[in-house]
PDBQT receptor file of N, H, CA, C and O in Angstrom, charges set to zero:
ATOM      1  N   MET A   1     -56.641 187.347-148.443  1.00  0.00    +0.000 N 
ATOM      2  CA  MET A   1     -56.099 186.437-147.574  1.00  0.00    +0.000 C 
ATOM      3  C   MET A   1     -56.489 185.254-148.010  1.00  0.00    +0.000 C 
ATOM      4  O   MET A   1     -57.645 185.143-148.417  1.00  0.00    +0.000 OA
ATOM      5  N   ARG A   2     -55.531 184.027-148.015  1.00  0.00    +0.000 N 
ATOM      6  H   ARG A   2     -54.591 184.117-147.685  1.00  0.00    +0.000 HD
ATOM      7  CA  ARG A   2     -55.686 182.910-148.604  1.00  0.00    +0.000 C 
ATOM      8  C   ARG A   2     -56.413 182.018-147.670  1.00  0.00    +0.000 C 
ATOM      9  O   ARG A   2     -56.012 181.913-146.511  1.00  0.00    +0.000 OA
ATOM     10  N   ARG A   3     -57.415 181.391-148.073  1.00  0.00    +0.000 N 
ATOM     11  H   ARG A   3     -57.741 181.476-149.014  1.00  0.00    +0.000 HD
ATOM     12  CA  ARG A   3     -58.216 180.326-147.338  1.00  0.00    +0.000 C 
ATOM     13  C   ARG A   3     -57.291 178.993-147.250  1.00  0.00    +0.000 C 
ATOM     14  O   ARG A   3     -56.559 178.599-148.158  1.00  0.00    +0.000 OA
ATOM     15  N   ASN A   4     -57.456 178.400-146.034  1.00  0.00    +0.000 N 
ATOM     16  H   ASN A   4     -58.050 178.721-145.296  1.00  0.00    +0.000 HD
ATOM     17  CA  ASN A   4     -56.907 177.304-145.614  1.00  0.00    +0.000 C 
ATOM     18  C   ASN A   4     -57.772 176.143-145.522  1.00  0.00    +0.000 C 
ATOM     19  O   ASN A   4     -58.398 175.974-144.476  1.00  0.00    +0.000 OA
ATOM     20  N   PRO A   5     -57.916 175.128-146.705  1.00  0.00    +0.000 N 
ATOM     21  CA  PRO A   5     -58.812 174.130-146.443  1.00  0.00    +0.000 C 
ATOM     22  C   PRO A   5     -58.994 173.275-145.156  1.00  0.00    +0.000 C 
ATOM     23  O   PRO A   5     -60.062 173.011-144.603  1.00  0.00    +0.000 OA
ATOM     24  N   ARG A   6     -57.913 172.946-144.837  1.00  0.00    +0.000 N 
ATOM     25  H   ARG A   6     -57.045 173.160-145.286  1.00  0.00    +0.000 HD
ATOM     26  CA  ARG A   6     -57.693 172.099-143.573  1.00  0.00    +0.000 C 
ATOM     27  C   ARG A   6     -58.417 173.051-142.256  1.00  0.00    +0.000 C 
ATOM     28  O   ARG A   6     -59.251 172.616-141.463  1.00  0.00    +0.000 OA
ATOM     29  N   SER A   7     -57.895 174.333-142.276  1.00  0.00    +0.000 N 
ATOM     30  H   SER A   7     -57.218 174.687-142.921  1.00  0.00    +0.000 HD
ATOM     31  CA  SER A   7     -58.724 175.245-141.193  1.00  0.00    +0.000 C 
ATOM     32  C   SER A   7     -60.107 175.173-141.230  1.00  0.00    +0.000 C 
ATOM     33  O   SER A   7     -60.804 174.972-140.235  1.00  0.00    +0.000 OA
ATOM     34  N   GLU A   8     -60.652 175.387-142.728  1.00  0.00    +0.000 N 
ATOM     35  H   GLU A   8     -60.086 175.550-143.536  1.00  0.00    +0.000 HD
ATOM     36  CA  GLU A   8     -61.864 175.378-142.712  1.00  0.00    +0.000 C 
ATOM     37  C   GLU A   8     -62.757 174.096-142.358  1.00  0.00    +0.000 C 
ATOM     38  O   GLU A   8     -63.898 174.132-141.897  1.00  0.00    +0.000 OA
ATOM     39  N   ARG A   9     -62.036 173.000-142.654  1.00  0.00    +0.000 N 
ATOM     40  H   ARG A   9     -61.109 172.970-143.029  1.00  0.00    +0.000 HD
ATOM     41  CA  ARG A   9     -62.575 171.630-142.330  1.00  0.00    +0.000 C 
ATOM     42  C   ARG A   9     -62.634 171.608-140.851  1.00  0.00    +0.000 C 
ATOM     43  O   ARG A   9     -63.620 171.085-140.333  1.00  0.00    +0.000 OA
ATOM     44  N   ALA A  10     -61.558 172.189-139.992  1.00  0.00    +0.000 N 
ATOM     45  H   ALA A  10     -60.757 172.613-140.413  1.00  0.00    +0.000 HD
ATOM     46  CA  ALA A  10     -61.511 171.901-138.455  1.00  0.00    +0.000 C 
ATOM     47  C   ALA A  10     -62.938 172.800-138.058  1.00  0.00    +0.000 C 
ATOM     48  O   ALA A  10     -63.743 172.435-137.201  1.00  0.00    +0.000 OA
ATOM     49  N   LYS A  11     -63.052 173.998-138.844  1.00  0.00    +0.000 N 
ATOM     50  H   LYS A  11     -62.398 174.295-139.540  1.00  0.00    +0.000 HD
ATOM     51  CA  LYS A  11     -64.024 174.939-138.067  1.00  0.00    +0.000 C 
ATOM     52  C   LYS A  11     -65.435 173.886-138.318  1.00  0.00    +0.000 C 
ATOM     53  O   LYS A  11     -66.321 174.061-137.482  1.00  0.00    +0.000 OA
ATOM     54  N   GLY A  12     -65.664 173.006-139.199  1.00  0.00    +0.000 N 
ATOM     55  H   GLY A  12     -64.944 172.863-139.878  1.00  0.00    +0.000 HD
ATOM     56  CA  GLY A  12     -66.782 172.354-139.212  1.00  0.00    +0.000 C 
ATOM     57  C   GLY A  12     -67.010 171.278-138.375  1.00  0.00    +0.000 C 
ATOM     58  O   GLY A  12     -68.060 170.644-138.472  1.00  0.00    +0.000 OA
ATOM     59  N   ARG A  13     -66.096 170.969-137.504  1.00  0.00    +0.000 N 
ATOM     60  H   ARG A  13     -65.242 171.484-137.425  1.00  0.00    +0.000 HD
ATOM     61  CA  ARG A  13     -66.287 169.812-136.649  1.00  0.00    +0.000 C 
ATOM     62  C   ARG A  13     -66.557 170.432-134.923  1.00  0.00    +0.000 C 
ATOM     63  O   ARG A  13     -65.701 170.606-134.056  1.00  0.00    +0.000 OA
ATOM     64  N   LYS A  14     -67.768 170.622-134.857  1.00  0.00    +0.000 N 
ATOM     65  H   LYS A  14     -68.463 170.480-135.561  1.00  0.00    +0.000 HD
ATOM     66  CA  LYS A  14     -68.256 171.494-133.538  1.00  0.00    +0.000 C 
ATOM     67  C   LYS A  14     -67.816 170.550-132.353  1.00  0.00    +0.000 C 
ATOM     68  O   LYS A  14     -67.962 169.327-132.352  1.00  0.00    +0.000 OA
ATOM     69  N   GLY A  15     -67.264 171.289-131.363  1.00  0.00    +0.000 N 
ATOM     70  H   GLY A  15     -67.145 172.282-131.364  1.00  0.00    +0.000 HD
ATOM     71  CA  GLY A  15     -66.889 170.488-130.205  1.00  0.00    +0.000 C 
ATOM     72  C   GLY A  15     -65.771 169.831-130.179  1.00  0.00    +0.000 C 
ATOM     73  O   GLY A  15     -65.480 169.416-129.057  1.00  0.00    +0.000 OA
ATOM     74  N   GLN A  16     -64.899 169.538-131.169  1.00  0.00    +0.000 N 
ATOM     75  H   GLN A  16     -65.135 169.874-132.080  1.00  0.00    +0.000 HD
ATOM     76  CA  GLN A  16     -63.856 169.018-131.311  1.00  0.00    +0.000 C 
ATOM     77  C   GLN A  16     -62.630 169.822-131.417  1.00  0.00    +0.000 C 
ATOM     78  O   GLN A  16     -62.643 170.834-132.117  1.00  0.00    +0.000 OA
ATOM     79  N   GLU A  17     -61.603 169.472-130.803  1.00  0.00    +0.000 N 
ATOM     80  H   GLU A  17     -61.593 168.649-130.235  1.00  0.00    +0.000 HD
ATOM     81  CA  GLU A  17     -60.183 170.308-131.103  1.00  0.00    +0.000 C 
ATOM     82  C   GLU A  17     -59.605 169.912-132.297  1.00  0.00    +0.000 C 
ATOM     83  O   GLU A  17     -59.688 168.777-132.766  1.00  0.00    +0.000 OA
ATOM     84  N   PRO A  18     -58.870 171.086-132.912  1.00  0.00    +0.000 N 
ATOM     85  CA  PRO A  18     -58.150 170.706-134.196  1.00  0.00    +0.000 C 
ATOM     86  C   PRO A  18     -57.039 169.766-133.880  1.00  0.00    +0.000 C 
ATOM     87  O   PRO A  18     -56.523 169.561-132.781  1.00  0.00    +0.000 OA
ATOM     88  N   THR A  19     -56.766 169.243-135.004  1.00  0.00    +0.000 N 
ATOM     89  H   THR A  19     -57.185 169.409-135.897  1.00  0.00    +0.000 HD
ATOM     90  CA  THR A  19     -55.517 168.124-134.868  1.00  0.00    +0.000 C 
ATOM     91  C   THR A  19     -54.359 169.163-134.987  1.00  0.00    +0.000 C 
ATOM     92  O   THR A  19     -54.404 170.323-135.395  1.00  0.00    +0.000 OA
ATOM     93  N   LEU A  20     -53.269 168.402-134.501  1.00  0.00    +0.000 N 
ATOM     94  H   LEU A  20     -53.233 167.459-134.169  1.00  0.00    +0.000 HD
ATOM     95  CA  LEU A  20     -51.683 169.273-134.617  1.00  0.00    +0.000 C 
ATOM     96  C   LEU A  20     -51.621 169.672-136.069  1.00  0.00    +0.000 C 
ATOM     97  O   LEU A  20     -51.264 170.777-136.477  1.00  0.00    +0.000 OA
ATOM     98  N   ALA A  21     -51.998 168.681-136.779  1.00  0.00    +0.000 N 
ATOM     99  H   ALA A  21     -52.289 167.784-136.448  1.00  0.00    +0.000 HD
ATOM    100  CA  ALA A  21     -51.487 169.234-138.389  1.00  0.00    +0.000 C 
ATOM    101  C   ALA A  21     -52.280 170.298-138.809  1.00  0.00    +0.000 C 
ATOM    102  O   ALA A  21     -51.788 171.119-139.583  1.00  0.00    +0.000 OA
ATOM    103  N   GLU A  22     -53.629 170.438-138.358  1.00  0.00    +0.000 N 
ATOM    104  H   GLU A  22     -54.029 169.771-137.729  1.00  0.00    +0.000 HD
ATOM    105  CA  GLU A  22     -54.552 171.676-138.599  1.00  0.00    +0.000 C 
ATOM    106  C   GLU A  22     -53.991 172.748-138.078  1.00  0.00    +0.000 C 
ATOM    107  O   GLU A  22     -54.053 173.802-138.711  1.00  0.00    +0.000 OA
ATOM    108  N   LEU A  23     -53.286 172.691-136.734  1.00  0.00    +0.000 N 
ATOM    109  H   LEU A  23     -53.236 171.835-136.220  1.00  0.00    +0.000 HD
ATOM    110  CA  LEU A  23     -52.961 174.063-136.151  1.00  0.00    +0.000 C 
ATOM    111  C   LEU A  23     -51.607 174.247-136.851  1.00  0.00    +0.000 C 
ATOM    112  O   LEU A  23     -51.295 175.415-137.082  1.00  0.00    +0.000 OA
ATOM    113  N   LEU A  24     -50.818 173.356-137.197  1.00  0.00    +0.000 N 
ATOM    114  H   LEU A  24     -51.071 172.407-137.009  1.00  0.00    +0.000 HD
ATOM    115  CA  LEU A  24     -49.517 173.656-137.839  1.00  0.00    +0.000 C 
ATOM    116  C   LEU A  24     -49.743 174.313-139.301  1.00  0.00    +0.000 C 
ATOM    117  O   LEU A  24     -48.899 175.044-139.819  1.00  0.00    +0.000 OA
ATOM    118  N   ASP A  25     -50.950 173.980-139.898  1.00  0.00    +0.000 N 
ATOM    119  H   ASP A  25     -51.636 173.386-139.477  1.00  0.00    +0.000 HD
ATOM    120  CA  ASP A  25     -51.300 174.522-141.186  1.00  0.00    +0.000 C 
ATOM    121  C   ASP A  25     -51.788 175.735-141.277  1.00  0.00    +0.000 C 
ATOM    122  O   ASP A  25     -51.924 176.292-142.366  1.00  0.00    +0.000 OA
ATOM    123  N   ASP A  26     -52.167 176.383-139.933  1.00  0.00    +0.000 N 
ATOM    124  H   ASP A  26     -52.057 175.930-139.048  1.00  0.00    +0.000 HD
ATOM    125  CA  ASP A  26     -52.722 177.671-139.837  1.00  0.00    +0.000 C 
ATOM    126  C   ASP A  26     -51.654 178.737-140.424  1.00  0.00    +0.000 C 
ATOM    127  O   ASP A  26     -50.429 178.654-140.323  1.00  0.00    +0.000 OA
ATOM    128  N   PRO A  27     -52.437 179.809-141.092  1.00  0.00    +0.000 N 
ATOM    129  CA  PRO A  27     -51.219 180.654-141.718  1.00  0.00    +0.000 C 
ATOM    130  C   PRO A  27     -50.746 181.456-140.440  1.00  0.00    +0.000 C 
ATOM    131  O   PRO A  27     -49.580 181.852-140.450  1.00  0.00    +0.000 OA
ATOM    132  N   ILE A  28     -51.486 181.715-139.413  1.00  0.00    +0.000 N 
ATOM    133  H   ILE A  28     -52.433 181.394-139.405  1.00  0.00    +0.000 HD
ATOM    134  CA  ILE A  28     -50.822 182.570-138.437  1.00  0.00    +0.000 C 
ATOM    135  C   ILE A  28     -49.853 181.717-137.503  1.00  0.00    +0.000 C 
ATOM    136  O   ILE A  28     -48.915 182.258-136.918  1.00  0.00    +0.000 OA
ATOM    137  N   ILE A  29     -50.085 180.560-137.408  1.00  0.00    +0.000 N 
ATOM    138  H   ILE A  29     -50.847 180.120-137.883  1.00  0.00    +0.000 HD
ATOM    139  CA  ILE A  29     -49.134 179.532-136.756  1.00  0.00    +0.000 C 
ATOM    140  C   ILE A  29     -47.840 179.714-137.746  1.00  0.00    +0.000 C 
ATOM    141  O   ILE A  29     -46.805 180.186-137.274  1.00  0.00    +0.000 OA
ATOM    142  N   GLN A  30     -47.905 179.372-138.984  1.00  0.00    +0.000 N 
ATOM    143  H   GLN A  30     -48.745 178.989-139.368  1.00  0.00    +0.000 HD
ATOM    144  CA  GLN A  30     -46.887 179.295-139.874  1.00  0.00    +0.000 C 
ATOM    145  C   GLN A  30     -45.979 180.669-139.919  1.00  0.00    +0.000 C 
ATOM    146  O   GLN A  30     -44.763 180.671-140.116  1.00  0.00    +0.000 OA
ATOM    147  N   ALA A  31     -46.769 181.802-139.707  1.00  0.00    +0.000 N 
ATOM    148  H   ALA A  31     -47.757 181.800-139.547  1.00  0.00    +0.000 HD
ATOM    149  CA  ALA A  31     -46.127 183.091-139.532  1.00  0.00    +0.000 C 
ATOM    150  C   ALA A  31     -45.249 183.218-138.394  1.00  0.00    +0.000 C 
ATOM    151  O   ALA A  31     -44.077 183.592-138.449  1.00  0.00    +0.000 OA
ATOM    152  N   VAL A  32     -45.938 182.856-137.279  1.00  0.00    +0.000 N 
ATOM    153  H   VAL A  32     -46.890 182.552-137.235  1.00  0.00    +0.000 HD
ATOM    154  CA  VAL A  32     -45.037 182.694-135.999  1.00  0.00    +0.000 C 
ATOM    155  C   VAL A  32     -43.922 181.833-136.093  1.00  0.00    +0.000 C 
ATOM    156  O   VAL A  32     -42.880 182.216-135.562  1.00  0.00    +0.000 OA
ATOM    157  N   MET A  33     -43.944 180.699-136.693  1.00  0.00    +0.000 N 
ATOM    158  H   MET A  33     -44.790 180.387-137.125  1.00  0.00    +0.000 HD
ATOM    159  CA  MET A  33     -42.936 179.875-136.902  1.00  0.00    +0.000 C 
ATOM    160  C   MET A  33     -41.967 180.384-137.677  1.00  0.00    +0.000 C 
ATOM    161  O   MET A  33     -40.826 180.189-137.257  1.00  0.00    +0.000 OA
ATOM    162  N   ALA A  34     -42.088 181.038-138.783  1.00  0.00    +0.000 N 
ATOM    163  H   ALA A  34     -43.015 181.197-139.124  1.00  0.00    +0.000 HD
ATOM    164  CA  ALA A  34     -41.288 181.458-139.636  1.00  0.00    +0.000 C 
ATOM    165  C   ALA A  34     -40.498 182.843-138.996  1.00  0.00    +0.000 C 
ATOM    166  O   ALA A  34     -39.368 183.145-139.377  1.00  0.00    +0.000 OA
ATOM    167  N   ARG A  35     -41.138 183.525-138.122  1.00  0.00    +0.000 N 
ATOM    168  H   ARG A  35     -42.056 183.280-137.812  1.00  0.00    +0.000 HD
ATOM    169  CA  ARG A  35     -40.579 184.591-137.243  1.00  0.00    +0.000 C 
ATOM    170  C   ARG A  35     -39.657 183.937-136.306  1.00  0.00    +0.000 C 
ATOM    171  O   ARG A  35     -38.564 184.488-136.173  1.00  0.00    +0.000 OA
ATOM    172  N   ASP A  36     -39.858 182.991-135.706  1.00  0.00    +0.000 N 
ATOM    173  H   ASP A  36     -40.746 182.544-135.813  1.00  0.00    +0.000 HD
ATOM    174  CA  ASP A  36     -39.047 182.250-134.864  1.00  0.00    +0.000 C 
ATOM    175  C   ASP A  36     -37.953 181.278-135.347  1.00  0.00    +0.000 C 
ATOM    176  O   ASP A  36     -37.229 180.632-134.590  1.00  0.00    +0.000 OA
ATOM    177  N   GLY A  37     -37.917 181.249-136.618  1.00  0.00    +0.000 N 
ATOM    178  H   GLY A  37     -38.506 181.774-137.233  1.00  0.00    +0.000 HD
ATOM    179  CA  GLY A  37     -37.022 180.371-137.375  1.00  0.00    +0.000 C 
ATOM    180  C   GLY A  37     -37.302 178.818-137.158  1.00  0.00    +0.000 C 
ATOM    181  O   GLY A  37     -36.334 178.105-136.893  1.00  0.00    +0.000 OA
ATOM    182  N   VAL A  38     -38.376 178.340-137.241  1.00  0.00    +0.000 N 
ATOM    183  H   VAL A  38     -39.163 178.919-137.456  1.00  0.00    +0.000 HD
ATOM    184  CA  VAL A  38     -38.915 176.984-136.921  1.00  0.00    +0.000 C 
ATOM    185  C   VAL A  38     -39.278 176.590-138.439  1.00  0.00    +0.000 C 
ATOM    186  O   VAL A  38     -39.915 177.263-139.249  1.00  0.00    +0.000 OA
ATOM    187  N   GLU A  39     -38.746 175.415-138.592  1.00  0.00    +0.000 N 
ATOM    188  H   GLU A  39     -38.228 174.868-137.933  1.00  0.00    +0.000 HD
ATOM    189  CA  GLU A  39     -38.884 174.813-139.900  1.00  0.00    +0.000 C 
ATOM    190  C   GLU A  39     -39.974 173.710-139.681  1.00  0.00    +0.000 C 
ATOM    191  O   GLU A  39     -39.830 172.878-138.786  1.00  0.00    +0.000 OA
ATOM    192  N   ARG A  40     -40.909 173.712-140.389  1.00  0.00    +0.000 N 
ATOM    193  H   ARG A  40     -41.026 174.388-141.117  1.00  0.00    +0.000 HD
ATOM    194  CA  ARG A  40     -42.221 172.720-140.350  1.00  0.00    +0.000 C 
ATOM    195  C   ARG A  40     -41.416 171.406-140.657  1.00  0.00    +0.000 C 
ATOM    196  O   ARG A  40     -41.698 170.532-139.837  1.00  0.00    +0.000 OA
ATOM    197  N   ALA A  41     -40.588 171.048-141.503  1.00  0.00    +0.000 N 
ATOM    198  H   ALA A  41     -40.358 171.757-142.170  1.00  0.00    +0.000 HD
ATOM    199  CA  ALA A  41     -40.017 169.658-141.668  1.00  0.00    +0.000 C 
ATOM    200  C   ALA A  41     -39.192 169.107-140.362  1.00  0.00    +0.000 C 
ATOM    201  O   ALA A  41     -39.213 167.951-139.940  1.00  0.00    +0.000 OA
ATOM    202  N   LYS A  42     -38.479 170.191-139.840  1.00  0.00    +0.000 N 
ATOM    203  H   LYS A  42     -38.462 171.130-140.183  1.00  0.00    +0.000 HD
ATOM    204  CA  LYS A  42     -37.637 169.739-138.637  1.00  0.00    +0.000 C 
ATOM    205  C   LYS A  42     -38.650 169.555-137.389  1.00  0.00    +0.000 C 
ATOM    206  O   LYS A  42     -38.481 168.754-136.469  1.00  0.00    +0.000 OA
ATOM    207  N   LEU A  43     -39.704 170.426-137.531  1.00  0.00    +0.000 N 
ATOM    208  H   LEU A  43     -39.841 171.076-138.278  1.00  0.00    +0.000 HD
ATOM    209  CA  LEU A  43     -40.741 170.166-136.291  1.00  0.00    +0.000 C 
ATOM    210  C   LEU A  43     -41.248 168.885-136.495  1.00  0.00    +0.000 C 
ATOM    211  O   LEU A  43     -41.323 168.097-135.551  1.00  0.00    +0.000 OA
ATOM    212  N   ASP A  44     -41.644 168.554-137.743  1.00  0.00    +0.000 N 
ATOM    213  H   ASP A  44     -41.583 169.193-138.509  1.00  0.00    +0.000 HD
ATOM    214  CA  ASP A  44     -42.362 167.224-137.908  1.00  0.00    +0.000 C 
ATOM    215  C   ASP A  44     -41.506 166.072-137.653  1.00  0.00    +0.000 C 
ATOM    216  O   ASP A  44     -42.030 165.080-137.146  1.00  0.00    +0.000 OA
ATOM    217  N   ASP A  45     -40.213 166.060-137.945  1.00  0.00    +0.000 N 
ATOM    218  H   ASP A  45     -39.788 166.866-138.358  1.00  0.00    +0.000 HD
ATOM    219  CA  ASP A  45     -39.166 165.090-137.586  1.00  0.00    +0.000 C 
ATOM    220  C   ASP A  45     -39.132 164.829-135.982  1.00  0.00    +0.000 C 
ATOM    221  O   ASP A  45     -39.021 163.700-135.506  1.00  0.00    +0.000 OA
ATOM    222  N   LEU A  46     -39.248 166.087-135.163  1.00  0.00    +0.000 N 
ATOM    223  H   LEU A  46     -39.339 167.004-135.549  1.00  0.00    +0.000 HD
ATOM    224  CA  LEU A  46     -38.977 166.013-133.841  1.00  0.00    +0.000 C 
ATOM    225  C   LEU A  46     -40.246 165.422-133.133  1.00  0.00    +0.000 C 
ATOM    226  O   LEU A  46     -40.176 164.739-132.111  1.00  0.00    +0.000 OA
ATOM    227  N   ILE A  47     -41.496 165.774-133.821  1.00  0.00    +0.000 N 
ATOM    228  H   ILE A  47     -41.553 166.329-134.651  1.00  0.00    +0.000 HD
ATOM    229  CA  ILE A  47     -42.782 165.202-133.392  1.00  0.00    +0.000 C 
ATOM    230  C   ILE A  47     -42.670 163.780-133.605  1.00  0.00    +0.000 C 
ATOM    231  O   ILE A  47     -43.010 163.036-132.685  1.00  0.00    +0.000 OA
ATOM    232  N   ALA A  48     -42.225 163.276-134.729  1.00  0.00    +0.000 N 
ATOM    233  H   ALA A  48     -41.949 163.880-135.477  1.00  0.00    +0.000 HD
ATOM    234  CA  ALA A  48     -42.223 161.745-135.115  1.00  0.00    +0.000 C 
ATOM    235  C   ALA A  48     -41.153 161.184-134.176  1.00  0.00    +0.000 C 
ATOM    236  O   ALA A  48     -41.326 160.052-133.723  1.00  0.00    +0.000 OA
ATOM    237  N   ALA A  49     -40.121 161.844-133.866  1.00  0.00    +0.000 N 
ATOM    238  H   ALA A  49     -39.981 162.763-134.234  1.00  0.00    +0.000 HD
ATOM    239  CA  ALA A  49     -39.187 161.273-132.845  1.00  0.00    +0.000 C 
ATOM    240  C   ALA A  49     -39.789 160.721-131.507  1.00  0.00    +0.000 C 
ATOM    241  O   ALA A  49     -39.691 159.589-131.033  1.00  0.00    +0.000 OA
ATOM    242  N   VAL A  50     -40.515 161.959-130.973  1.00  0.00    +0.000 N 
ATOM    243  H   VAL A  50     -40.594 162.879-131.358  1.00  0.00    +0.000 HD
ATOM    244  CA  VAL A  50     -41.053 161.730-129.698  1.00  0.00    +0.000 C 
ATOM    245  C   VAL A  50     -42.094 160.801-129.644  1.00  0.00    +0.000 C 
ATOM    246  O   VAL A  50     -42.223 160.085-128.652  1.00  0.00    +0.000 OA
ATOM    247  N   GLN A  51     -42.964 160.722-130.741  1.00  0.00    +0.000 N 
ATOM    248  H   GLN A  51     -42.859 161.304-131.547  1.00  0.00    +0.000 HD
ATOM    249  CA  GLN A  51     -44.045 159.674-130.830  1.00  0.00    +0.000 C 
ATOM    250  C   GLN A  51     -43.427 158.253-130.660  1.00  0.00    +0.000 C 
ATOM    251  O   GLN A  51     -43.825 157.337-129.940  1.00  0.00    +0.000 OA
ATOM    252  N   ALA A  52     -42.335 158.296-131.518  1.00  0.00    +0.000 N 
ATOM    253  H   ALA A  52     -42.012 159.039-132.103  1.00  0.00    +0.000 HD
ATOM    254  CA  ALA A  52     -41.777 156.925-131.396  1.00  0.00    +0.000 C 
ATOM    255  C   ALA A  52     -41.194 156.508-130.170  1.00  0.00    +0.000 C 
ATOM    256  O   ALA A  52     -41.334 155.344-129.794  1.00  0.00    +0.000 OA
ATOM    257  N   ARG A  53     -40.464 157.460-129.415  1.00  0.00    +0.000 N 
ATOM    258  H   ARG A  53     -40.350 158.405-129.721  1.00  0.00    +0.000 HD
ATOM    259  CA  ARG A  53     -40.023 157.299-128.162  1.00  0.00    +0.000 C 
ATOM    260  C   ARG A  53     -41.210 156.724-127.168  1.00  0.00    +0.000 C 
ATOM    261  O   ARG A  53     -41.082 155.742-126.436  1.00  0.00    +0.000 OA
ATOM    262  N   LEU A  54     -42.269 157.460-127.284  1.00  0.00    +0.000 N 
ATOM    263  H   LEU A  54     -42.372 158.257-127.878  1.00  0.00    +0.000 HD
ATOM    264  CA  LEU A  54     -43.451 157.285-126.383  1.00  0.00    +0.000 C 
ATOM    265  C   LEU A  54     -44.050 156.061-126.574  1.00  0.00    +0.000 C 
ATOM    266  O   LEU A  54     -44.425 155.439-125.580  1.00  0.00    +0.000 OA
ATOM    267  N   ARG A  55     -44.248 155.480-127.975  1.00  0.00    +0.000 N 
ATOM    268  H   ARG A  55     -43.944 155.985-128.783  1.00  0.00    +0.000 HD
ATOM    269  CA  ARG A  55     -44.694 154.252-128.180  1.00  0.00    +0.000 C 
ATOM    270  C   ARG A  55     -43.631 153.062-127.384  1.00  0.00    +0.000 C 
ATOM    271  O   ARG A  55     -44.052 152.183-126.632  1.00  0.00    +0.000 OA
ATOM    272  N   ARG A  56     -42.496 153.229-127.669  1.00  0.00    +0.000 N 
ATOM    273  H   ARG A  56     -42.154 153.943-128.280  1.00  0.00    +0.000 HD
ATOM    274  CA  ARG A  56     -41.429 152.420-127.219  1.00  0.00    +0.000 C 
ATOM    275  C   ARG A  56     -41.480 152.198-125.771  1.00  0.00    +0.000 C 
ATOM    276  O   ARG A  56     -41.417 151.088-125.243  1.00  0.00    +0.000 OA
ATOM    277  N   ALA A  57     -41.602 153.357-125.137  1.00  0.00    +0.000 N 
ATOM    278  H   ALA A  57     -41.654 154.259-125.566  1.00  0.00    +0.000 HD
ATOM    279  CA  ALA A  57     -41.797 153.504-123.519  1.00  0.00    +0.000 C 
ATOM    280  C   ALA A  57     -43.037 152.686-123.253  1.00  0.00    +0.000 C 
ATOM    281  O   ALA A  57     -43.010 151.756-122.446  1.00  0.00    +0.000 OA
ATOM    282  N   ALA A  58     -44.018 152.988-123.857  1.00  0.00    +0.000 N 
ATOM    283  H   ALA A  58     -44.040 153.743-124.512  1.00  0.00    +0.000 HD
ATOM    284  CA  ALA A  58     -45.486 152.160-123.493  1.00  0.00    +0.000 C 
ATOM    285  C   ALA A  58     -45.259 150.769-123.817  1.00  0.00    +0.000 C 
ATOM    286  O   ALA A  58     -45.677 149.946-123.003  1.00  0.00    +0.000 OA
ATOM    287  N   ARG A  59     -44.726 150.393-124.764  1.00  0.00    +0.000 N 
ATOM    288  H   ARG A  59     -44.386 151.062-125.426  1.00  0.00    +0.000 HD
ATOM    289  CA  ARG A  59     -44.510 148.837-124.955  1.00  0.00    +0.000 C 
ATOM    290  C   ARG A  59     -43.696 148.351-123.775  1.00  0.00    +0.000 C 
ATOM    291  O   ARG A  59     -44.025 147.384-123.089  1.00  0.00    +0.000 OA
ATOM    292  N   GLU A  60     -42.637 149.066-123.586  1.00  0.00    +0.000 N 
ATOM    293  H   GLU A  60     -42.369 149.852-124.143  1.00  0.00    +0.000 HD
ATOM    294  CA  GLU A  60     -41.720 148.464-122.452  1.00  0.00    +0.000 C 
ATOM    295  C   GLU A  60     -42.349 148.456-121.049  1.00  0.00    +0.000 C 
ATOM    296  O   GLU A  60     -42.059 147.672-120.146  1.00  0.00    +0.000 OA
ATOM    297  N   HIS A  61     -43.210 149.398-121.006  1.00  0.00    +0.000 N 
ATOM    298  H   HIS A  61     -43.446 150.035-121.739  1.00  0.00    +0.000 HD
ATOM    299  CA  HIS A  61     -44.071 149.551-119.618  1.00  0.00    +0.000 C 
ATOM    300  C   HIS A  61     -45.059 148.217-119.673  1.00  0.00    +0.000 C 
ATOM    301  O   HIS A  61     -45.050 147.353-118.796  1.00  0.00    +0.000 OA
ATOM    302  N   ALA A  62     -45.804 148.194-120.699  1.00  0.00    +0.000 N 
ATOM    303  H   ALA A  62     -45.811 148.896-121.411  1.00  0.00    +0.000 HD
ATOM    304  CA  ALA A  62     -46.791 146.973-120.917  1.00  0.00    +0.000 C 
ATOM    305  C   ALA A  62     -46.155 145.675-120.526  1.00  0.00    +0.000 C 
ATOM    306  O   ALA A  62     -46.620 144.873-119.715  1.00  0.00    +0.000 OA
ATOM    307  N   ALA A  63     -44.950 145.554-121.250  1.00  0.00    +0.000 N 
ATOM    308  H   ALA A  63     -44.573 146.205-121.909  1.00  0.00    +0.000 HD
ATOM    309  CA  ALA A  63     -44.114 144.285-121.235  1.00  0.00    +0.000 C 
ATOM    310  C   ALA A  63     -43.780 144.042-119.705  1.00  0.00    +0.000 C 
ATOM    311  O   ALA A  63     -43.888 142.896-119.267  1.00  0.00    +0.000 OA
ATOM    312  N   ALA A  64     -43.324 145.214-118.762  1.00  0.00    +0.000 N 
ATOM    313  H   ALA A  64     -43.236 146.144-119.117  1.00  0.00    +0.000 HD
ATOM    314  CA  ALA A  64     -43.022 144.805-117.628  1.00  0.00    +0.000 C 
ATOM    315  C   ALA A  64     -44.137 144.454-116.783  1.00  0.00    +0.000 C 
ATOM    316  O   ALA A  64     -43.746 143.839-115.791  1.00  0.00    +0.000 OA
ATOM    317  N   ASP A  65     -45.383 144.625-116.820  1.00  0.00    +0.000 N 
ATOM    318  H   ASP A  65     -45.701 145.125-117.625  1.00  0.00    +0.000 HD
ATOM    319  CA  ASP A  65     -46.384 144.430-116.069  1.00  0.00    +0.000 C 
ATOM    320  C   ASP A  65     -46.997 142.909-116.064  1.00  0.00    +0.000 C 
ATOM    321  O   ASP A  65     -47.970 142.638-115.361  1.00  0.00    +0.000 OA
TER     322      ASP A  65
């Protein structure tokens, strides 16, 4: 079985949740994504789009206050 350096790094951070990138780099998650036909690049694009939308909404909300 291949070792995943990011997963290994996450194990060293006691009491902290893994980052989304660390989760998505996990071989088991990658296997499930492959089985479901989820492409990492497309998922990364979707996540970036949602982040941008949330940032925009937060700025608009702050400006309205």
